C-alpha positions in Angstrom: 13.9 -10.5 0.9 14.2 -13.9 -0.6 11.2 -15.6 -2.2 9.9 -18.6 -0.3 8.8 -21.9 -1.9 5.1 -22.2 -2.7 2.9 -19.5 -4.2 0.0 -18.2 -2.2 -2.7 -16.8 -4.5 -2.9 -13.0 -4.5 -5.8 -10.7 -5.1 -3.8 -9.1 -7.9 -3.8 -12.4 -9.8 -7.2 -11.7 -11.4 -6.3 -8.1 -12.2 -3.1 -9.2 -13.9 -5.0 -11.8 -15.9 -7.6 -9.3 -17.0 -5.0 -6.8 -18.0 -3.1 -9.3 -20.1 -6.4 -10.1 -22.0 -7.0 -6.4 -22.6 -3.6 -4.9 -23.5 -0.3 -5.7 -25.1 1.7 -5.2 -21.9 1.1 -5.2 -18.2 3.3 -3.2 -15.8 3.3 -4.6 -12.2 4.6 -2.0 -9.8 5.2 -2.1 -6.1 7.7 -2.1 -3.2 10.6 -4.5 -3.3 9.7 -7.8 -1.7 5.9 -7.5 -2.0 5.6 -10.4 -4.4 5.5 -8.9 -7.9 7.9 -11.3 -9.5 6.2 -14.4 -8.2 2.8 -13.1 -9.3 4.2 -12.4 -12.8 5.9 -15.8 -13.0 2.5 -17.5 -12.7 1.4 -15.9 -16.0 4.7 -15.7 -17.9 5.9 -18.2 -20.5 9.5 -16.9 -20.4 11.4 -14.5 -18.3 14.5 -12.4 -17.8 15.4 -11.0 -14.4 17.5 -7.8 -14.8 18.3 -7.4 -11.1 20.1 -10.8 -10.9 21.2 -11.4 -14.5 24.1 -9.1 -15.1 24.8 -10.4 -18.6 21.2 -9.8 -19.7 21.3 -6.3 -18.2 24.6 -5.4 -20.0 23.2 -6.8 -23.3 20.0 -4.9 -22.8 21.8 -1.6 -22.3 23.5 -2.1 -25.6 20.5 -3.5 -27.5 17.2 -3.5 -25.5 15.4 -5.5 -28.2 17.4 -8.6 -27.2 15.4 -8.7 -23.9 12.2 -9.2 -25.9 13.2 -12.6 -27.3 11.3 -15.5 -25.8 7.9 -17.1 -25.5 5.1 -14.8 -24.6 3.9 -13.6 -22.3 7.5 -12.5 -21.7 8.4 -11.3 -18.2 11.0 -8.5 -18.0 11.7 -8.2 -14.3 12.9 -4.9 -12.9 12.6 -3.3 -16.3 13.7 0.2 -15.0 17.3 -1.1 -14.9 17.3 -0.9 -18.7 14.9 2.0 -19.2 15.1 1.9 -23.0 13.4 -1.4 -23.1 10.1 0.4 -22.5 9.9 1.8 -26.0 10.8 -1.6 -27.5 8.0 -3.3 -25.5 5.6 -0.6 -26.5 6.4 -1.0 -30.2 6.1 -4.8 -29.9 2.8 -4.5 -28.1 1.5 -2.5 -31.0 2.4 -5.3 -33.4 1.7 -8.4 -31.3 -1.8 -7.9 -29.8 -2.8 -8.5 -26.2 -0.8 -10.3 -23.6 2.7 -10.1 -25.0 4.7 -8.7 -22.1 4.7 -8.4 -18.3 7.1 -5.8 -16.8 7.7 -5.5 -13.1 9.3 -2.6 -11.3 10.3 -1.7 -7.8 10.8 2.0 -8.8 9.0 4.5 -10.9 11.3 5.6 -13.7 11.9 9.3 -14.0 10.0 11.0 -16.8 12.1 10.9 -20.0 11.2 12.7 -23.1 12.7 9.9 -25.2 10.3 7.4 -23.6 6.9 7.3 -25.2 3.7 7.1 -23.3 2.3 3.6 -22.6 -1.3 4.8 -23.0 -3.3 2.2 -24.8 -0.5 -0.4 -24.7 0.3 -0.8 -21.0 -2.1 -1.4 -18.1 -0.6 -0.7 -14.7 -1.2 -3.0 -11.7 -0.1 -1.8 -8.3 0.8 -4.5 -5.8 1.2 -4.0 -2.1 2.3 -6.5 0.6 -0.2 -9.3 1.5 -3.4 -8.5 3.3 -4.7 -10.6 6.2 -7.1 -12.3 3.8 -4.3 -13.3 1.5 -2.2 -14.6 4.4 -5.0 -16.7 5.8 -5.7 -14.6 8.9 -9.2 -13.5 7.9 -12.4 -15.5 8.0 -13.7 -13.4 5.1 -17.1 -13.0 6.8 -17.4 -9.3 5.9 -16.8 -8.2 2.3 -15.8 -4.6 1.5 -17.7 -5.0 -1.8 -20.8 -5.9 0.3 -20.3 -3.0 2.6 -20.4 -0.7 -0.5 -23.8 -2.3 -1.3 -25.1 -1.6 2.2 -25.1 -5.2 3.4 -25.0 -5.4 7.3 -21.9 -6.8 8.8 -22.1 -10.2 10.6 -19.1 -12.1 11.7 -17.9 -14.6 14.3 -15.0 -13.7 16.4 -11.9 -14.5 14.3 -9.9 -15.4 17.4 -7.3 -12.6 17.2 -6.2 -10.7 20.3 -4.0 -7.8 21.1 -0.8 -9.8 21.1 -1.6 -11.4 17.8 -2.2 -7.9 16.3 1.1 -6.7 17.7 2.9 -9.7 16.0 1.0 -9.3 12.7 1.9 -5.6 12.6 5.5 -6.4 13.4 5.9 -9.2 10.8 4.0 -7.4 8.1 2.5 -8.7 4.9 5.8 -9.7 3.1 5.4 -13.1 1.4 8.9 -14.2 2.4 8.3 -13.4 6.1 4.9 -15.1 6.6 6.3 -18.2 8.2 9.3 -16.6 9.9 9.6 -15.9 13.6 9.0 -12.3 14.6 12.7 -11.9 15.6 13.8 -13.1 12.2 11.4 -10.8 10.5 12.7 -7.8 12.4 16.3 -8.7 11.4 15.2 -8.9 7.7 13.2 -5.7 8.0 16.1 -3.7 9.5 18.1 -4.9 6.5 15.4 -3.8 4.2 15.5 -0.3 5.6 19.3 -0.2 5.3 19.1 -1.4 1.7 16.4 1.1 0.9 18.6 4.0 2.2 22.0 2.9 0.9 21.2 1.0 -2.3 17.6 1.5 -3.7 17.6 5.3 -3.7 21.0 5.4 -5.3 19.6 3.5 -8.3 17.2 6.4 -9.0 18.0 9.0 -11.5 18.4 12.5 -10.1 20.2 14.0 -7.1 22.0 11.7 -4.7 20.6 11.1 -1.2 22.5 10.9 2.1 21.8 7.4 3.5 21.9 8.4 7.1 19.4 11.2 6.6 17.1 8.9 4.6 17.1 6.5 7.6 16.3 9.5 9.9 13.4 10.4 7.6 12.1 6.9 7.7 12.2 7.0 11.5 10.4 10.3 11.6 7.7 8.9 9.3 7.4 5.9 11.6 6.9 8.1 14.6 4.2 10.0 12.7 2.5 7.1 11.1 -1.2 7.6 10.4 -1.0 11.3 11.1 -1.2 14.4 8.9 2.2 15.6 9.9 3.5 18.1 7.4 7.0 18.1 5.9 8.0 21.0 8.3 7.0 18.9 11.3 9.0 16.0 10.0 12.0 18.2 9.4 11.7 19.4 13.0 11.4 15.8 14.2 14.4 14.7 12.2 16.6 17.6 13.3 15.6 17.7 16.9 19.2 17.4 18.0 22.3 19.2 16.8 22.0 18.1 13.2 19.1 20.0 11.6 17.6 19.2 8.2 15.6 21.6 6.0 12.1 21.1 4.7 13.1 20.9 1.0 15.5 18.1 1.7 12.8 16.2 3.6 10.4 16.7 0.7 13.0 15.3 -1.7 13.5 12.2 0.4 9.8 11.7 0.6 9.4 12.0 -3.1 12.3 9.5 -3.7 10.8 7.0 -1.2 7.4 7.3 -2.9 9.1 6.5 -6.2 10.3 3.2 -4.8 6.8 2.6 -3.3 8.0 2.7 0.3 6.1 5.9 1.2 2.4 5.3 0.6 0.6 8.4 1.9 -3.2 8.3 2.1 -4.8 11.3 0.3 -7.6 13.3 1.6 -11.2 12.8 0.4 -12.9 15.8 -1.2 -16.7 15.2 -1.1 -18.9 17.2 -3.4 -20.1 19.7 -0.8 -20.6 23.4 -1.2 -18.4 24.0 1.9 -15.8 21.4 0.8 -13.0 24.0 1.4 -13.5 23.5 5.2 -12.2 19.9 4.8 -8.5 19.5 5.4 -6.6 18.3 2.4 -3.3 17.1 4.0 -2.5 13.4 3.3 -2.0 11.0 6.2 1.5 9.6 6.5 1.8 5.9 5.7 4.5 3.5 4.7 3.7 0.6 2.4 3.5 -1.8 5.3 3.3 -1.0 9.1 6.1 -3.5 9.8 8.6 -1.0 8.3 7.5 1.6 10.9 8.0 -1.0 13.7 11.5 -1.8 12.5 12.3 1.9 12.0 11.3 2.7 15.5 13.4 -0.2 16.9 10.3 -1.7 18.5 9.0 -5.3 18.9 5.6 -6.8 20.0 6.4 -6.5 23.7 7.4 -2.8 23.3 4.2 -2.2 21.3 2.1 -3.9 24.0 3.6 -1.5 26.5 2.8 1.5 24.3 -0.8 0.9 23.2 -1.3 4.3 21.7 1.6 3.6 19.2 0.1 0.1 18.6 -3.2 1.8 17.8 -1.7 4.0 15.1 0.1 1.0 13.6 -3.2 -0.9 13.7 -4.7 1.9 11.7 -1.9 1.6 9.2 -2.6 -2.1 9.0 -6.3 -1.7 8.3 -5.6 1.1 5.7 -3.2 -1.2 3.9 -5.8 -4.0 3.8 -8.6 -1.7 2.7 -6.5 -0.4 -0.2 -5.9 -4.0 -1.3 -9.5 -5.0 -1.0 -10.9 -1.8 -2.5 -8.7 -2.2 -5.7 -10.6 -5.4 -6.5 -13.8 -3.5 -7.0 -12.3 -0.4 -8.6 -12.5 1.7 -5.5 -10.1 4.2 -4.0 -9.3 4.8 -0.3 -8.8 8.2 1.3 -9.3 9.9 4.7 -11.5 12.7 5.8 -10.8 15.3 8.5 -12.9 18.4 9.2 -12.7 20.1 12.6 -14.2 17.6 15.0 -15.5 15.3 12.2 -13.2 12.6 10.7 -13.1 9.2 9.2 -9.8 7.3 9.1 -10.7 5.8 5.7 -13.3 6.5 3.0 -13.7 3.8 0.4 -15.3 5.3 -2.8 -16.2 3.5 -6.0 -16.1 5.1 -9.4 -19.9 5.3 -9.4 -19.9 7.5 -6.3 -20.9 5.0 -3.7 -18.9 5.3 -0.6 -18.4 3.8 2.8 -16.7 5.4 5.9 -14.4 3.6 8.4 -13.1 4.5 11.8 -10.3 2.3 13.1 -10.1 1.5 16.8 -7.8 -1.1 18.2 -10.0 -2.1 21.2 -13.7 -2.7 21.4 -13.9 -0.2 24.2 -13.2 2.6 21.6 -16.1 1.6 19.4 -18.5 4.2 20.8 -16.2 7.1 20.0 -15.7 5.8 16.5 -19.4 5.4 15.9 -20.0 9.0 17.2 -17.6 10.4 14.7 -19.1 8.4 11.8 -22.6 9.5 12.7 -21.5 13.1 12.8 -20.0 12.6 9.3 -23.3 11.1 8.1 -25.2 14.1 9.4 -22.7 16.4 7.7 -23.4 14.8 4.3 -27.2 15.0 4.7 -28.6 17.0 1.8 -25.3 17.2 -0.1 -24.7 16.1 -3.6 -22.4 13.4 -2.3 -25.3 11.3 -1.1 -25.5 9.1 2.0 -22.9 6.6 2.8 -23.5 3.0 1.8 -22.3 2.0 5.3 -20.6 3.4 8.4 -18.1 1.0 9.9 -15.8 0.8 12.9 -13.0 -1.7 12.4 -11.5 -3.3 15.6 -8.8 -5.6 16.5 -10.9 -8.5 17.8 -14.5 -9.4 18.8 -17.6 -10.2 16.8 -19.0 -8.4 13.8 -22.5 -6.9 13.9 -24.6 -3.9 13.0 -25.5 -1.6 15.9 -29.1 -0.2 16.3 -27.8 3.2 15.1 -26.7 1.5 11.8 -23.0 1.5 12.4 -21.2 -1.8 11.7 -18.6 -3.1 14.0 -16.1 -5.3 12.2 -13.0 -7.2 13.5 -10.1 -6.9 11.1 -9.8 -10.7 11.0 -13.2 -10.8 9.3 -12.5 -8.3 6.5 -12.1 -9.5 2.9 -12.6 -8.1 -0.7 
């Protein structure tokens, strides 16, 4: 995806700035096209882009120290294309104090015994595509940080409706697509998936991957978005016809897709309960942006409006993406919880143990069911070492934000913010 002119501030900006003040080098990681380079450029005094500068890449492979020459902070974009530069940056960070280098990467480099740990020298910043708040689609009336403090939700109707949600899910949070038509966005996203399968994975060290099977895996993930489908189930889904695929192959593809930040599964929450073993620990299947699932399924907004159950799962993926982005600003993690008949689509937990639970329901008519599940979870936690939730919240696609008499907040996604 090509970068578009004009930089929209990102929530990661503050994190990158704080990291540069604290460490000799900052590593910004995330999926291709999520905006890492443009965010890094805002802070860099000089740069070298290894994905587009062939001469610099060839010189770096011969002598990685050449890539460090330039005013600091020095941006080395897509550093993993010259893996040995890591050790040179680490050494320079030891000698030069804080804020010397910014590295960006669209793939996690494979562990290498010759590459030293970046502990104490590097701070990692994970970027995802843009949230609704960053794209200007949120009023910002309801803060995730405030929900973790127990502040009641209160918001005007942001003005979104089901068609707007279908279009937002389809276009996604990619900076380059924010002002493109939905049809143009789908064309770009289809190309993104093809590039992922045929080019991006081939750049990874390790065993080769069959592009056609990678695309089949992406389609299976899309069909199982926001579910706890296991690798065996995905393998059955992929090999439903005359061309079966084994579980180990699927697991290898999932691991590779996670290394390039396309697969972004949501881990399970493990509360500190004596009976914690009763909770299910399977992750929920997610891609880094729900738009990739729409493209992989060959859908568009009209198709999603005709299949509301599918749109509901994609809406859940959208909310989870945004909660992860917002939670990171307050040092919180996002997980899911599932135990027999009790579940929460998302648990946001801070390092100090405070937590908030979220059920995600596309339409306001589903709020009652979501609230019942959250109240059951609250009762389950009574008397536990986990402590009570700071807030219980049902996130919907549209409507007003308010706190119900039973204490459950109802929050339209267009009101959520950090």
